[in-house]
N, C-alpha and C positions, 0 to 999 in steps of 0.2 A: 855703510852702516853708521848710525848715530852713536858714537862711542861715549858721549857725555850722557850719563844716566840721570834724568831728572827724577828725584825721589818723590813718590806719590804719597798720598794719605798724610798730609801734614809734615812732609819731609822726614818720614820715618825710615830708618835704615835697619838692617839686621844688626842686632847687638850680639856680636860673637864674644864668647868668654875668652879671657886671657889664659891661654893654655900653653904658655911657654914651657918647653921641655916635656910636655905631655905627648905621648905617642899614640893616643887614642885616635882611631880612624872615624871620620865623620862623613856623612853623605849630604850633598847639596842637590836638591831637586828643583828644577825650573818648570813652572806651569804657565800656560797662557790663559789668563782669566778673562781678557776682553781684547777685541781688535775692532777698531773703527776704520773703515776704508772709504775714501772718497775718490771717485774717478769713473770714467765711462767704460762701457764695454768696447771691444775692438770694432773699429769702423772699417769694414772691408771695402776696398775700392770697387766701384761699379763702372765697367768699361763696355761700351757698345761696339759691336763688330758690324760695320757696313762699309763695303768697298775699302778694305784695308790697304794701306799704301806704305811703301818703304820711305824712310826719312820724313815721316809725318810727325807733327808736334800738336798735341791736343792738351789744352789747359782746362782744368775742371774745378772751379770753385763750388763748394756745397755748403748747405746749412741744414741742421737737423734739430729736432726737439725730442724730448723723452716724455713718455706718458707715465713713467714710474718715478717715484721719489727715493725709495730705499727698499732693501730686502734684508732679512736676517737669516742666519744659518748657524751651523755648528762646526767648529774646528776641534780636532782632537788635542788633548793636552791640558784641559782644565783640571784643577785640583779636585780630589774627592770632597764631598760636602756632608753636612749633617742630615738628619731625617727631614728637616724643613727645606732642604735644597740650598743651604747657605754654608759657606766656609766659616766655621766658628773658631774664634781665637780669643785668648785672654789678653788684656792690656796690662803690661808690666811697667811700673813707674820706677825709674832709676833714682838713686840718691842725688844725682846731679841735676835732676829736673827733667831729664829726657825720658822718653817712653819707647817701648818696643812691643811687638806682638809675639805671642807664643801659642802654638798649637798644643793643647794639653794631652793629646793622644787618645785614641779610642772613641772619639766622637765623630770625626769626619771620615766616615767609613762607607759612604754611599756614592755611587757614580753620579756625575752631574748630568741632569736631563734637560737643562735649559739651553739657551743659545748665547754664544760668546762672540759672534761675528755680526757686524752691521755694515752693509755696503750702501752708501749713498751715491746716487747718480746725479750728474749735472743735468739741469733742466734744458739747456740748449748748448749748441756748439757749432763750430764751423771747420772747414778744411779746404785744402788746396792740393790737387793731384796734377801731375804732369805725366803724360803718356808719350813715349818716344818710339816711333815705328822703326825697328832695326831692319825689318824686311816685311814682306806682305804676310809672313807667318808669325814672326816673333816681335815682341814689344817689351820695352823696359818701362816700368812704372815707378814713380817716386811720389811721395806725398807727406803731408804734415797736417795735423789737426790741433785745435785748441778748444778748451772748455774751462769753465770755472765751477768749482764745487767747494762749498763751505768757505768761500773767500779766497781759495787757492787757485791760481792759474795753472793749468795742467797741459803740457804739450805731448803730442804723440807723433811718431815718425814711422814711415814704412817704405820698404823697397822690395820690388819683386819682378818676376818675369812672367809674361803672358804668351800663351800659345793660342793663336786665333785662326779662324777659317770661316768663310762664308759659303754656304751651300744654298743656291737659289735665293729664296726669300727669307732665309734664316741665317743668323750668325751665331757662332759658338766660340767661347773663349775660356781657357783654363788659366787661372792665375795662382802662382805660389810665391811666397815671399816671407819676409821677416818684419815683424811689427814691434816697435818700442812704445809702450804706453806708460804714462806716469800716473802714480797713485799718491795721494796724500794719506797718511795713516797716523794713527795713535794707538799704541798697544800698551796693555798692562800685564806685566810679568810678575808672578809671585815666586819668591825664592824661599824654600823651606829647608832648614839645615838641622840635622840631629845626629847624635852619636849612634853608631850601629847597634849599640846595646840598649837603646832607649827609643820609645815612640814619641817622646816630648820633643818638639822642634821649635826653634826660633824662626820667625817669619818676617819677611820684608817685601816691599812692593817697589817695582821700578816702572816708570812710565817713559816710553820712547816715542818721540814725535818727529816726523820728517816727511820727505818726499822720496819715493823710490821709482826707478824706471828699469824694467827688465824686458829683454827681447824674447819674442816667441814666434813660432811658425804659424802661418795661416795658409789656407787654400780656399779657392772659390771657383765655381763653375757658373758661367753666365750664358744664357740663351736669350736671344732677342730677335724680334721680327726685323726684317731689312727690306721690306717692300717700299720702293721710293715713292710710289704714288698714293700710299696710305697716309691719311692725315695724322693718324695716331698709330704707333707700333707698341707692342707689348714687350716686356722683358721679365725674366725670372732668374734670380741668382740663388744658388745653394752654396753655403760656405761653412767652414769650420775654423774656429779660432781658439787660442789658449792664452791665458793671462796668469802671471805668477807674481808674488810679492815675497821676497826673501830677506830684505834688509831691515825688517821691523823688529828683529829680535836682539835685545841688548846682549852684550858679551857676558859670559859667566865670569864671576870672580876667579882669578888665577890662584893656585896654591903657592903664594909667596906673600911677603909682607906688603900690606897696603894701609892707607890711612882712612880711618872712619871718624866722623864727628863723635865726641868733641876733640878730635885730633890727637888721639892716643894711638900708638903703634900696636897693631894686632899681628901676632905671629900665629898663623893658622896651623892646625895639626894636619895630618895626612887627610886628604879630601878626595872623595869620589863624587864626580859631577854627573848627574843624569838630566839631560835636557829633553823634556816631553813635548815641547811646543811644536805644533804642526805648522808647516808653511801654508800660506794662502795660495790656493790653486783653483783656477776657474777654466772650464771648457764649455764652450757654447756652440750650438748648431744655429746657423743663421739662414733664414728664408726671407728673401727680399723680392717681392713682386712690385711691378710698376709699369708706367707708360712713358713714352717719350715722343716728342714731335719737333719738327724743324721750325726754327725761328727765321733762319735764312739759309743760304747754301753753306755757310761756315759755322753755324751755331744751332744747337738744339737744346731743349729743356727736358730734364728728367724729373718725374715726380713719383715717389715710391714710399714704401714703408718697410723698415727692417724689423723682423721678428727674431729676437735672440732668445734661444731656449737654453737655460743653464742646466748642465748635466752632471756636474761634479761636486758642487757644494752640498754637503749633507743637510737635509731638512730645510732647504731654502724656502722662505715664505712665499716669494713671488718668482717662480722660475722663468716666467715669460716677460720680456721687456720689449715694448713696441716703440719704434722711433721713426716717425714720418720725416722725410727729407726732400729737399729739392736740389738739383744739380744742373749746372750749365756746362755743356761741352763746347769749347771754342777751338776750332781747327785753325791753326796759324798757317 
C-alpha cells in the first residue's frame, strides 16, 4: 500500500478543529470518488495437445494486440451528490492563508449515478510461457508477460498445472493455475468528518498513485485438432479469470495525535471511521478460437483471437475486449 498520501486539489488537507479536552464523538467517512486503472486483462496460456510426451519442454513466445483502448464503469463508495450530480462544498479561507472545504449539509443528498472507474488497456504486449511435461498426462506451465500502459511497464506472472489427453484426431487439456497481474492505478479518496450531532462536515481529498500486483485463480479448457496430415488444425479455448486491486486505498487517519500543515499538533476527539470504498474486482469469461500449423517437426505457429467478456464490473461501457495474438510453440 502507498502509505504516503499525496494531497490532491492544491494540497488541501482536512482542517480538523482543535478540540483538546473535548469528548465529542466525530465520524470520519471515506469515499472513492475516482479510480483510474491501467493494465491488461489476464492472458490465459494456450497449450496444444498433440502426441503428449513425458519430460518434454516447449517454449512459447507470443505477441498480442488489443482492439480496445479503455472502458468505464461504476464502483460502490462514491459520495452522495447534489441535484446536479456534483458533490458540492464551500471553500473556507483560514486566517493563516490556507483553505479547506466544508460540506454545508442538506445539499448532497442524492445517490451518484455517474461512473467513477476508468480502465485503460495496453495496445500491445508480449509473453513467454514454458510447458514442462511431467508425464504423458500431466504438465507444469510457467509464464510471464509484459505490456506498457500510460508509460508504465507492467509485468504479469503465472503458474499452473495441465491435465491433457489425446483421443484420436483431437486433443483436450484442462489448465488451472494462479496468475499475478500488475496494475498501475491512481485513486481519489474523499474524507468527510463531522460531529455526530451535526450534518456539517469538513472535507479533504487524498490521491494515491502506484502499482499493485495481486494473485488470482484461473482455469482454461482447450480443445484442438491433432490430425498430423492436416495443413491447418483448429483450436478453441474456454477460460475464466479474475483480477483484483486492493492496494489503492490510502490508510484512514488513526485516532491519535498527528501533524497537519501548517505543522500544529491536532489532538482528535473520539473518532468513528466508516470506509465505504469498494475494491476493484473483475471477472471475465474468455473465448479463444484460432488455427495452428506446423513450421517444421519441432515448431508450430498459432494464430487466434481472445474474446474477453467482463461480467462483474457494474455498468461497464465496453464489456467485450478482443485481442488478436500470434504464438510460436518450439519443442526442445
